[in-house]
VEXFIGU-998097 format. One line per field, with one value per residue (C-alpha): x, y, z; residue number from 1. Coordinates in nm, 4 decimals. Layout:
<atoms>
u [X:...]
v [Y:...]
w [Z:...]
n [NUM:...]
</atoms>
This chain:
<atoms>
u [8.9679:9.2901:9.4378:9.3520:9.5073:9.8260:9.8695:9.8411:10.0706:10.3273:10.2967:10.3625:10.6761:10.8022:10.7455:10.9378:11.2281:11.2440:11.2457:11.5132:11.7389:11.6617:11.7835:12.1293:12.2764:12.0876:12.1998:12.5568:12.5592:12.4201:12.6927:12.9633:12.8328:12.8148:13.1737:13.2982:13.2068:13.1367:12.9017:12.5325:12.3433:12.0602:11.7111:11.5795:11.2836:11.2079:11.3647:11.2012:11.2470:11.6128:11.6849:11.4903:11.6538:11.9941:11.9045:11.7849:11.7212:11.3889:11.2504:11.3152:10.9629:10.8064:10.7108:10.6635:10.6447:10.4227:10.3905:10.3379:10.2102:10.1351:9.9928:9.9013:9.6449:9.5117:9.2060:9.0306:8.6805:8.6440:8.2956:8.2299:7.9842:7.6606:7.6964:7.5170:7.8344:7.9687:8.3167:8.4408:8.1561:8.2290:7.9951:8.2079:8.4676:8.7463:8.9753:8.9846:9.3268:9.3759:9.6118:9.5795:9.7530:9.7629:9.9327:9.9561:10.1030:10.1254:10.2288:10.2854:10.4067:10.5383:10.6529:10.6920:10.6869:10.3256:10.1578:10.1364:9.9120:9.9015:9.7198:9.7319:9.5730:9.5156:9.4160:9.3234:9.2509:9.1825:9.2550:9.0872:8.8847:8.5774:8.4051:8.1762:8.1986:8.5377:8.5768:8.9383:8.8507:8.8401:8.9868:9.1333:9.0350:9.1401:9.2729:9.3961:9.3620:9.4337:9.5703:9.7633:9.8132:10.0447:10.3887:10.3791:10.7348:10.6259:10.2631:10.0961:9.7794:9.7686:9.4849:9.4562:9.1473:9.0443:9.0578:9.3130:9.4142:9.3141:9.5372:9.5218:9.6880:9.7542:9.4520:9.2296:8.9423:9.0518:9.2966:9.3662:9.3228:9.6270:9.6290:9.3093:9.3702:9.1664:9.2378:9.0481:9.0486:8.8150:8.6936:8.7880:8.8916:9.1471:9.2783:9.5815:9.7204:10.0778:10.3578:10.6639:10.4619:10.1437:9.9175:9.5402:9.3474:8.9905:8.8369:8.5148:8.5035:8.3036:8.4429:8.5122:8.3216:8.4451:8.1797:8.1258:8.1039:8.1323:8.3865:8.4453:8.2708:8.2423:7.9253:7.7336:7.5061:7.8012:8.0139:8.3074:8.4288:8.6450:8.8948:9.2183:9.4995:9.8454:10.1480:10.4861:10.5869:10.3144:10.5017:10.8486:10.8347:10.5011:10.2730:9.9428:9.6329:9.2703:8.9967:8.6282:8.4937:8.1436:7.9996:7.6756:7.4837:7.1446:6.8823:6.9977:6.8420:6.7167:6.9237:7.2460:7.4189:7.3847:7.6155:7.9034:8.1880:8.1932:7.9007:7.7335:7.6552:7.2984:7.1618:7.3362:7.4688:7.7459:8.0013:8.3267:8.5383:8.8819:9.2208:9.5387:9.8814:10.1835:10.5431:10.8004:11.0552:11.3539:11.2238:11.1886:11.5027:11.3432:10.9932:10.6960:10.3252:10.0038:9.6626:9.3521:9.0003:8.6827:8.3267:8.0369:7.6967:7.4292:7.1710:7.1692:6.9313:6.9940:6.8103:6.6456:6.3076:6.4204:6.3477:6.6004:6.8172:7.0384:7.4057:7.5959:7.9174:8.2865:8.6174:8.9546:9.2976:9.5954:9.9348:10.2903:10.6142:10.9887:11.2643:11.6063:11.7969:12.1410:12.0584:12.1141:11.8275:11.6715:11.3776:11.0570:10.7802:10.4462:10.1071:9.7836:9.4163:9.1252:8.7609:8.4678:8.1171:7.8235:7.4493:7.3199:6.9495:6.8060:6.4701:6.5768:6.5983:6.9782:7.2415:7.5535:7.7629:8.0767:8.1059:8.4502:8.4306:8.6881:8.9816:9.2767:9.1960:9.4528:9.7076:9.5342:9.3194:9.5035:9.6431:9.3405:9.1112:8.8157:8.7393:8.6665:8.6520:8.2831:8.1301:8.4640:8.7487:9.0833:9.4164:9.7193:10.0709:10.3324:10.6974:10.9329:11.3000:11.5279:11.7822:11.9265:11.8681:11.6498:11.4492:11.1683:10.9917:10.6770:10.4815:10.1443:9.8798:9.5252:9.2302:8.8877:8.5638:8.2348:8.1742:7.8051:7.6373:7.3137:7.4838:7.6336:7.9837:8.1067:8.3286:8.6490:8.4575:8.2250:7.9124:7.7303:7.7461:7.3850:7.3977:7.4880:7.3835:7.5149:7.2906:7.2289:7.3083:7.2582:7.2838:7.6215:7.9511:8.1283:8.4701:8.5014:8.8427:9.2187:9.4429:9.8120:10.0044:10.3611:10.4733:10.8170:10.9093:11.2326:11.3458:11.5139:11.6131:11.4717:11.2348:11.1120:11.0154:10.8655:10.6547:10.4916:10.2796:10.0557:9.7558:9.5391:9.2092:9.1139:8.7332:8.6011:8.2830:8.0808:8.1502:8.0756:7.7486:7.6368:7.7080:7.6033:7.2732:7.4208:7.6979:7.9283:8.2321:8.5864:8.9241:9.0385:9.3726:9.5358:9.8575:9.9971:10.3078:10.3467:10.5886:10.5782:10.7888:10.7961:10.9336]
v [-3.8963:-3.7481:-4.0954:-4.1912:-3.8725:-3.9145:-4.2779:-4.1988:-3.8961:-4.1093:-4.3617:-4.0873:-3.9732:-4.3305:-4.3962:-4.0846:-4.1669:-4.5193:-4.3862:-4.1279:-4.3967:-4.6717:-4.4997:-4.4154:-4.7561:-4.7821:-4.4358:-4.5142:-4.8283:-4.6327:-4.3688:-4.6345:-4.7986:-4.4648:-4.3761:-4.7141:-4.6417:-4.3368:-4.5330:-4.4430:-4.7458:-4.8937:-4.7985:-5.0427:-5.2624:-5.3132:-5.5122:-5.8438:-5.8026:-5.7070:-6.0137:-6.2564:-6.1325:-6.1777:-6.5420:-6.6245:-6.4495:-6.6334:-6.3733:-6.0826:-6.1132:-6.1049:-5.8069:-5.9096:-5.6642:-5.4487:-5.1674:-5.1230:-4.7893:-4.6852:-4.3488:-4.2082:-3.9273:-3.6923:-3.4819:-3.2148:-3.0947:-3.3028:-3.4452:-3.8070:-3.9868:-4.1256:-3.9076:-3.5975:-3.3944:-3.1203:-3.0070:-2.7021:-2.7300:-2.6917:-2.9896:-3.1954:-3.4590:-3.2815:-3.5831:-3.8564:-4.0201:-4.3394:-4.5495:-4.6367:-4.9367:-5.0449:-5.3456:-5.4108:-5.7050:-5.7329:-5.9854:-5.8941:-6.0932:-5.9598:-6.2530:-6.0291:-5.6588:-5.6541:-5.8451:-5.7819:-5.9066:-5.7549:-5.8219:-5.6364:-5.7183:-5.4708:-5.4746:-5.1480:-5.1107:-4.8377:-4.8829:-4.6797:-4.4676:-4.2935:-4.3076:-4.6089:-4.7603:-4.6200:-4.5436:-4.6603:-5.0252:-5.2425:-5.5899:-5.8403:-5.6781:-5.7073:-5.3599:-5.4134:-5.6882:-5.5892:-5.7093:-5.4819:-5.5469:-5.3661:-5.2091:-4.8355:-4.8470:-5.0933:-4.9853:-4.6708:-4.8376:-5.0080:-5.1426:-5.1898:-5.3632:-5.4580:-5.3083:-5.0274:-4.6789:-4.3782:-4.0725:-3.7558:-3.4169:-3.3345:-3.5498:-3.2459:-3.4267:-3.7890:-3.9629:-4.2594:-4.0710:-4.2505:-4.0540:-4.2314:-4.5562:-4.7439:-4.5310:-4.5502:-4.7757:-4.8310:-5.1258:-4.9823:-5.0302:-4.7779:-4.7416:-4.5216:-4.3870:-4.2691:-4.1352:-3.9189:-3.5960:-3.6694:-3.9301:-3.9676:-4.1859:-4.3025:-4.4867:-4.6105:-4.7008:-4.7652:-4.6606:-4.9349:-4.8506:-5.0009:-5.2154:-5.2460:-5.6253:-5.7678:-5.7898:-5.4495:-5.4198:-5.1373:-4.9297:-5.0249:-4.7224:-4.4819:-4.4399:-4.2170:-4.2055:-3.9670:-3.8633:-3.7114:-3.5812:-3.4494:-3.3108:-3.1677:-3.0550:-2.7994:-2.5526:-2.6775:-2.5355:-2.6794:-2.9821:-2.8995:-3.1087:-3.1072:-3.3430:-3.4301:-3.6254:-3.7716:-3.8570:-4.0543:-4.1841:-4.3541:-4.4409:-4.6856:-4.9108:-4.7143:-4.9150:-4.9365:-4.6428:-4.8072:-5.0896:-4.8644:-4.6911:-4.3951:-4.1692:-4.2443:-3.9885:-3.8856:-3.9216:-3.6997:-3.6726:-3.4154:-3.3422:-3.1603:-2.9874:-2.8874:-2.7425:-2.7786:-2.6204:-2.6855:-2.5752:-2.8511:-2.8979:-2.6665:-2.5127:-2.1561:-2.1108:-2.1510:-2.0317:-2.2670:-2.2298:-2.4274:-2.3293:-2.5473:-2.4415:-2.6512:-2.5976:-2.8330:-2.8893:-3.1609:-3.2512:-3.3064:-3.4463:-3.3960:-3.7240:-3.9997:-3.8257:-3.4677:-3.2730:-3.2640:-2.9520:-2.8173:-2.8359:-2.5094:-2.4901:-2.4096:-2.4176:-2.2438:-2.3229:-2.0850:-2.1362:-2.0110:-2.0076:-1.9597:-2.1917:-2.0520:-2.3520:-2.2069:-2.0900:-2.2842:-2.5280:-2.4516:-2.2495:-2.2235:-1.9659:-2.0250:-1.8567:-2.0296:-1.9487:-2.1909:-2.1212:-2.3607:-2.2315:-2.2817:-2.2802:-1.9254:-2.0110:-2.3523:-2.2657:-2.1503:-2.4959:-2.4738:-2.6485:-2.4351:-2.6442:-2.7826:-3.1636:-3.2463:-3.5952:-3.8415:-3.6353:-3.6806:-3.3741:-3.4229:-3.1422:-2.9533:-2.7531:-2.8067:-3.1060:-3.1248:-3.2302:-3.0145:-2.8874:-3.0025:-2.8128:-2.7215:-2.3819:-2.2576:-2.0232:-2.0194:-1.8418:-2.0526:-1.9283:-2.2016:-2.2006:-2.4990:-2.5724:-2.8766:-2.8641:-3.1882:-3.3921:-3.6263:-3.3731:-3.1521:-2.9036:-2.7213:-2.4370:-2.3646:-2.1060:-2.1093:-1.8720:-2.0138:-1.8474:-1.9819:-1.8920:-1.8388:-1.8459:-1.9662:-2.3064:-2.5512:-2.5793:-2.9091:-3.1576:-3.3104:-3.6166:-3.3970:-3.4184:-3.1054:-3.0294:-3.0389:-3.1445:-2.9877:-2.6384:-2.6405:-2.5843:-2.3067:-1.9840:-1.6899:-1.4390:-1.5618:-1.4102:-1.6044:-1.6218:-1.9818:-1.9614:-2.0018:-2.3049:-2.3239:-2.6471:-2.7500:-3.0816:-3.2463:-3.5478:-3.7435:-4.0067:-4.2825:-4.4893:-4.5421:-4.7898:-4.5943:-4.2473:-4.0876:-3.7743:-3.5771:-3.2656:-3.0296:-2.8334:-2.5678:-2.4340:-2.0844:-2.0591:-1.7694:-1.5657:-1.8230:-2.0972:-1.8714:-1.7515:-2.1001:-2.2703:-1.9854:-2.1542:-2.5032:-2.4360:-2.2158:-2.2688:-2.3481:-2.3989:-2.7436:-2.9177:-3.2043:-3.3953:-3.6961:-3.9122:-4.1642:-4.4334:-4.5767:-4.8815:-5.0296:-5.3770]
w [29.8268:29.9623:30.0110:29.6545:29.5175:29.7198:29.6154:29.2460:29.2729:29.4545:29.1722:28.9174:29.0995:29.1351:28.7659:28.6653:28.8961:28.7550:28.4004:28.4725:28.6196:28.3674:28.0510:28.1799:28.1003:27.7722:27.6676:27.7687:27.5582:27.2653:27.2958:27.3135:27.0001:26.8203:26.9106:26.7922:26.4326:26.2178:25.9943:26.0154:26.1532:25.9509:26.0713:26.3278:26.2390:26.6096:26.8903:26.8019:26.4269:26.4633:26.6775:26.4552:26.1361:26.2930:26.3568:26.0057:25.6724:25.6673:25.9058:25.6660:25.5294:25.8773:26.0923:26.4552:26.7424:26.9572:27.2054:27.5768:27.7056:28.0627:28.1647:28.5048:28.5003:28.7659:28.6774:28.8800:28.7902:28.4754:28.4203:28.5179:28.2904:28.4365:28.7480:28.6186:28.6513:28.4262:28.3297:28.5262:28.7818:29.1539:29.1972:28.9591:29.0416:29.2273:29.2180:28.9554:28.9597:28.7614:28.5556:28.1872:28.0322:27.6689:27.5101:27.1372:26.9491:26.5717:26.3081:25.9453:25.6458:25.3125:25.0966:24.7906:24.7071:24.5890:24.8740:25.2506:25.5278:25.8770:26.2041:26.5359:26.8719:27.1538:27.5189:27.6929:28.0624:28.3176:28.6894:28.9665:28.7204:28.8670:28.5291:28.5052:28.2565:28.1729:27.7996:27.8369:27.9149:27.6013:27.6424:27.3945:27.0678:26.7054:26.6266:26.2697:26.0099:25.6505:25.3178:25.0819:24.7095:24.4710:24.4479:24.3689:24.2305:23.9632:23.9039:24.0409:24.1724:24.5146:24.7317:25.1082:25.2510:25.6043:25.9524:25.9415:26.0491:25.8403:25.8859:25.6762:25.7213:26.0841:26.1778:26.2318:26.0557:26.0081:26.2405:26.4661:26.7999:26.9386:27.2671:27.3629:27.5433:27.2820:26.9742:26.6465:26.3422:26.0488:25.8474:25.5097:25.1504:25.0270:24.6722:24.6059:24.2784:24.3290:24.1121:24.1915:24.1657:24.3616:24.5200:24.5367:24.7815:24.7395:25.0327:25.1885:25.5578:25.8729:26.2142:26.4665:26.7875:27.1168:27.2832:27.6581:27.6622:27.3102:27.0289:26.8686:26.5351:26.2864:26.2868:25.9728:26.0265:26.0006:25.6876:25.6050:25.2459:25.0544:24.7909:24.9217:24.6963:24.7862:24.6021:24.7043:24.3552:24.2681:24.4925:24.5876:24.9419:25.0551:25.0578:24.8882:24.9509:24.8391:24.9528:24.9552:25.2545:25.2954:25.6388:25.6036:25.9057:25.8768:26.1399:26.4058:26.6681:26.9686:27.2220:27.0204:27.1873:27.5289:27.4208:27.3170:27.5012:27.2616:27.1609:26.8271:26.5591:26.4775:26.1207:25.8649:25.5117:25.5419:25.2698:25.3436:25.0799:25.2051:25.1157:25.3180:25.2628:25.4828:25.4415:25.3995:25.6817:25.6381:25.3149:25.4481:25.6585:25.9981:25.9104:25.8882:25.8184:25.7763:25.6392:25.6216:25.5214:25.5030:25.3907:25.4618:25.3025:25.3096:25.5739:25.9504:26.2135:26.5863:26.6643:26.4636:26.5115:26.4463:26.1302:25.8483:25.8517:25.5756:25.6710:25.6115:25.8113:25.7785:25.9637:25.9254:26.0670:26.0272:26.1935:26.1598:26.3493:26.3501:26.4774:26.5668:26.4345:26.5076:26.8599:27.1803:27.2456:26.9013:27.0392:26.8360:26.8723:26.7040:26.6670:26.5630:26.5121:26.4716:26.3939:26.3488:26.2907:26.5261:26.4747:26.5229:26.4959:26.5816:26.4210:26.0737:25.9118:25.8773:26.0893:26.1144:26.3538:26.1920:26.1936:26.3334:26.1696:26.3131:26.4412:26.6733:26.8830:27.1582:27.1519:26.8717:27.1149:27.4398:27.6273:27.8583:27.5680:27.6687:27.3168:26.9622:26.6330:26.6686:26.7511:26.8761:26.8063:26.9773:26.9703:27.0535:27.1342:27.1615:27.2677:27.2685:27.3333:27.3022:27.5879:27.4491:27.1361:27.3404:27.5418:27.4106:27.6390:27.5255:27.6838:27.5211:27.5966:27.4555:27.4713:27.3785:27.2712:27.1425:26.7805:26.8669:27.2101:27.0450:27.0133:27.2632:27.4031:27.2551:27.4369:27.3042:27.1811:26.9731:27.1908:27.3135:27.6857:27.8065:28.1745:28.5070:28.3969:28.0416:27.7421:27.4947:27.6806:27.4399:27.7243:27.8444:27.7390:27.4658:27.6360:27.7620:27.9241:27.8855:27.9128:27.9970:27.9289:28.0102:27.8551:27.8474:27.6335:27.6715:27.4183:27.6161:27.3128:26.9646:27.1314:27.4334:27.5451:27.8525:27.8753:28.1508:28.1625:28.3532:28.2283:28.3934:28.2605:28.3794:28.3761:28.1688:28.1533:27.9585:28.2134:28.5082:28.3543:28.2492:28.5826:28.8124:28.9079:28.9619:29.2104:29.0062:28.7829:28.8827:28.7176:28.6077:28.6529:28.4666:28.5370:28.3517:28.3234:28.0405:27.9282:27.5749:27.4877:27.1379:27.0790]
n [1:2:3:4:5:6:7:8:9:10:11:12:13:14:15:16:17:18:19:20:21:22:23:24:25:26:27:28:29:30:31:32:33:34:35:36:37:38:39:40:41:42:43:44:45:46:47:48:49:50:51:52:53:54:55:56:57:58:59:60:61:62:63:64:65:66:67:68:69:70:71:72:73:74:75:76:77:78:79:80:81:82:83:84:85:86:87:88:89:90:91:92:93:94:95:96:97:98:99:100:101:102:103:104:105:106:107:108:109:110:111:112:113:114:115:116:117:118:119:120:121:122:123:124:125:126:127:128:129:130:131:132:133:134:135:136:137:138:139:140:141:142:143:144:145:146:147:148:149:150:151:152:153:154:155:156:157:158:159:160:161:162:163:164:165:166:167:168:169:170:171:172:173:174:175:176:177:178:179:180:181:182:183:184:185:186:187:188:189:190:191:192:193:194:195:196:197:198:199:200:201:202:203:204:205:206:207:208:209:210:211:212:213:214:215:216:217:218:219:220:221:222:223:224:225:226:227:228:229:230:231:232:233:234:235:236:237:238:239:240:241:242:243:244:245:246:247:248:249:250:251:252:253:254:255:256:257:258:259:260:261:262:263:264:265:266:267:268:269:270:271:272:273:274:275:276:277:278:279:280:281:282:283:284:285:286:287:288:289:290:291:292:293:294:295:296:297:298:299:300:301:302:303:304:305:306:307:308:309:310:311:312:313:314:315:316:317:318:319:320:321:322:323:324:325:326:327:328:329:330:331:332:333:334:335:336:337:338:339:340:341:342:343:344:345:346:347:348:349:350:351:352:353:354:355:356:357:358:359:360:361:362:363:364:365:366:367:368:369:370:371:372:373:374:375:376:377:378:379:380:381:382:383:384:385:386:387:388:389:390:391:392:393:394:395:396:397:398:399:400:401:402:403:404:405:406:407:408:409:410:411:412:413:414:415:416:417:418:419:420:421:422:423:424:425:426:427:428:429:430:431:432:433:434:435:436:437:438:439:440:441:442:443:444:445:446:447:448:449:450:451:452:453:454:455:456:457:458:459:460:461:462:463:464:465:466:467:468:469:470:471:472:473:474:475:476:477:478:479:480:481:482:483:484:485:486:487]
</atoms>
């Protein structure tokens, strides 16, 4: 175990040293080009696109490129699937160090303003991962394949159909989960009405679920549909949004979950009504804020054979901060609070646990990805500085509580923790623990960036009470280094 840990840590250090040395020449060339002319360069369309379009105007209608991403991770006392282990348990995996690699390649074609077609392929792999099967292994898959019709500048109605990303707000409820090695897409049809004052999306979709051995297909038992509207003119200093989302899951084959890399949702018909307000960049002289509130109703079943329960749940997100734009390093200090309801009584015929839907949870509730927006509340204090234009350093502290100890502690992927000592623990304290994260991101060029970070989870009363009879609770550690290169 020690040999494995040392080898991966050495790999992390070597990667960082390589990255710190590599960009010097590239950055120097960029500075020389900038000093040669005061004109602002045109935005890049990507390394391959830029080169092709220099060769011939015939390539102007094409979009050819991709992305390579490599990440080294070291985890201590994270649960390992299929091993009966639990997060934060002293009997958990004290050392899981592995590499994650993801390659994407896309081809798009836009022969005229009102028609586009786009396809993207992806290969995701995990090396030396103790999890078996690793949810980060998904080879040779079709990630996107869509057709878009319409030109909003000529006519306000446009349509996009096929396998695609769905991203709304800050991805608290619907996002592409890009931090994950596989990510998320949907087989969807989306219609947008857009004018200079506002836009409205209407969509129906099925999530694409990574398969252990077969081609990734969307889950025809699981549907997400919605209406999402946004305007920046109702109040000139903020973006105002209102939405209605429907998550409908029917009965599925008993063995279907065993074929998938990600957990599948149980039967439900849950409807989410939400409002979101966010200040526009620079509109409030350094101040910023965001407020989002959601209410849910409908029905829920824990399993295909469980009784129908009435869904009654809600969630609230409130955040604000100030950036000293004229100070050295442009420091920002922010404060945030999140709350998502839990189920206070499993026998009353009502399900009170908030459905987190299809979020991009990474970074919203800590960099270690232990939590989702379900039966939880947290306070987050964040501080960031920019020592240079290319370097961003963030220090974030979180404190987590259960909203109700009569409900489960839910993992980052939305599933309840039920093994290794976890379960419903009404007698335990509701303080789960605190997390401290330090993350630095350096932009090498417009095509590449590197980031690295460290996170530590301090086990709280709830964890210590819950795991007392199964070996006890312990703190968790997380270390990563990542390179992203777009071409």
